[in-house]
N, C-alpha and C positions, 0 to 999 in steps of 0.2 A: 247229121249229128251222130256222134257215136256214143253209145251208152258208156257210162262211167260207173265203175265199181267203187263204192265208198267204204272205206275202212275206218272204223272209229276205235281207238285204243284207249283203255283206262289203265293208268299205272297202279301198281300195288303200293300200298302204304303200310308200313309196319308201325304199330303204336308201342311205345315203351313208357311204362309208368314206374319210376324209381324213387324211392325214399332213402335218404342216407341212414346208415346205422348209427347207433348212439352208444357212447361209452358212459358208464356210470362208475365213478371211482369214489369210494368212501374209505376214510382212514381215521381211526380213533387217535386222539391226541396222545402223545408220549407221556408216560407217567414218570415224574421227576421226584426223587427222594433225596433231599439234601440234609446231611447231619453235620453240625458244626460243633467242634470242641473249642471253647474259647481259649484265648491265650492267657497265660498266668505269669505273673511277675512276683518274685519274692525278694524282699530287701531285708537283710539283717544288718542293722546299724549298731555300731558300738559307741559307747560313751567315751569322750576324750578323757585322758588321764592328765591331771595337773600335779606336777611335782615342784615343790618349793623347798629349796635348800638354803636355810638361813644360818648355817653353822658359822660361816665367816662373819656375818653380822653379829652373832652371839659372841664370837671370839673378839671382835672389835669392841664390844660393850663390856663384857665381863672377863675376858681373857680366855674363854673357851674351856676345854677340858683341862684337868690338872696336868696331864702329860704334855699337852701343847704349851701350856703356860710355863712349865718348868723348862721345856726346850728353848723357849724364847728368852727366859731369864738366864739360862746357862750360856747360850750364844751371846747374849748381851754382856754378861760379866766377862766372858772371854775377850770381847771387843774392847771393853773398858780396861782390862788388864793390859792388852797389847798397846792401847793408846797411852796408858800410864808409862809403860816401858819406853815408848817412843818419846814421850815428853821428858822423862828423866835423862835419856840419852842426849836430847837437844839441850837441856839445862846444863848437863855436864860439859858438853862441847862449848857452850857459851862461857862457862866458868873457866875452862881451860884457856880461852882466849881473853885473858885478863888485861892485855894491853889495850883492848877496846874500852873507851870510857863508859859506854852504855852497858857494859857487862859487869856491873857491880853485883854483889851478893844480894843486896836489897832489891835490886832491879830483877835479878834472875829468880830468887826464891820468895820475894815479897808478894808476888801475885798468886801464890799457890794456896791461898786461904779459901778459895771457892770450893764448896762441897761437890763431890762427884755424884751425879744423880744415879739412882737405882735404874737398872735397865727396864725398858717398857715391857710389861708382861702381856699387853694386849696387842692384837694384830692391827695393822693400819686400817683406819676407817675409810670407806669408799662407797660411792653409790652403786658399785658393781658387786657388793658383798652378798647380795641375795640373788640366787640363781633360780629363775622360773623356767620350767620346761613343760611344754604341753605336747603330749604324744597323742596323735590321732591315728585311728585305724580306718582305712577306707572301707566302705560298706561292701558286703557280699551281695551281689545282685545275680539272681538266677531268673532266666527268662525262658519260657517254653512257648513257642509260637503256636498260633491257632491251627487246627487241622480241619479240613473240609473234606467230607466224603460225599461224592455225588454218584447216585445210582440212577440210571436211565433205563426204562423199559419201553421199548418201541413196539408198535403193532403194525403188522403187515397191511398194506392197503388191500381193500376188497374191490376187485375190478370186475365189472359185468359189461358184456357187450351184447346189445340187442341189434340183431341184423335188421337192416332195412328190407323193404320189399322191392322186388324187381318183377314186373309183369311185362312180358313181351307178347303182343297179340297182333293180329292182322286187322288193321283198321279198314282197309279197303283191299279187296282182291283185284288182281290184274284181270283185265278182260279185253277181248278183241271182238268187235262187232262188225260184221260185214253187211253192207246194204247193197244188194244187187241192183243193177239198173232196171228200169222198167222196159219191158219189151212190148212194143206195140205190134201186134200181130195183124191187125187189120190193114194195115197199109201195105 
C-alpha cells in the first residue's frame, strides 16, 4: 500500500451585513389665503307715467275751448249756407219746369217752413275721446361680478437621508490542511 497525502481545504466565506438607507420627507402644508369681494347689483327703477288726455271728451260734453267751439260753429254755418244755396237752386229748377204737375208753387215752397237747426258746437261723442298713455322707463341695472383673490404660500419639503450600514467581514478564512501519510519505519 502506498501512503496517501490528504489535503483538506476550507473555503473562505465573506459576511455582508447591510441595512437599507431611509428617506425622511417632511413638508408643511401650503398656506392658502382667499379674499372674496362679493358681487353687487344696483337697480334703479323709475315710476311709470300715466297721461290722460280728456280734452276731446270735454269738447264732446261742453264744446271745449271757445276757439274750438267758434271754429265748429263757423264751419257749420258755412255748410248750412252752402246747403241753403243748393236747395234754392233746386227749388228754382223745379219752378222753371212748370209743365210738370208735381212742380206747383205750393209743392215747391210749401215745405220750406222747417227751421234750420243751429250748427253743432260740440265735437262728436265717442268711446275713443279719452286718450290714456302709460310711459314706462326700463330699469337701470348695474352688476359688478364677484372677485376672488387667492394667495398660496408653499413650503419646500425637508428631505433627510439616513444611510444604511454595510459591514463586510470575513466569516471564515480559507485554509488548506495537509495530512501526511504515516510512515512505518519498522517494516
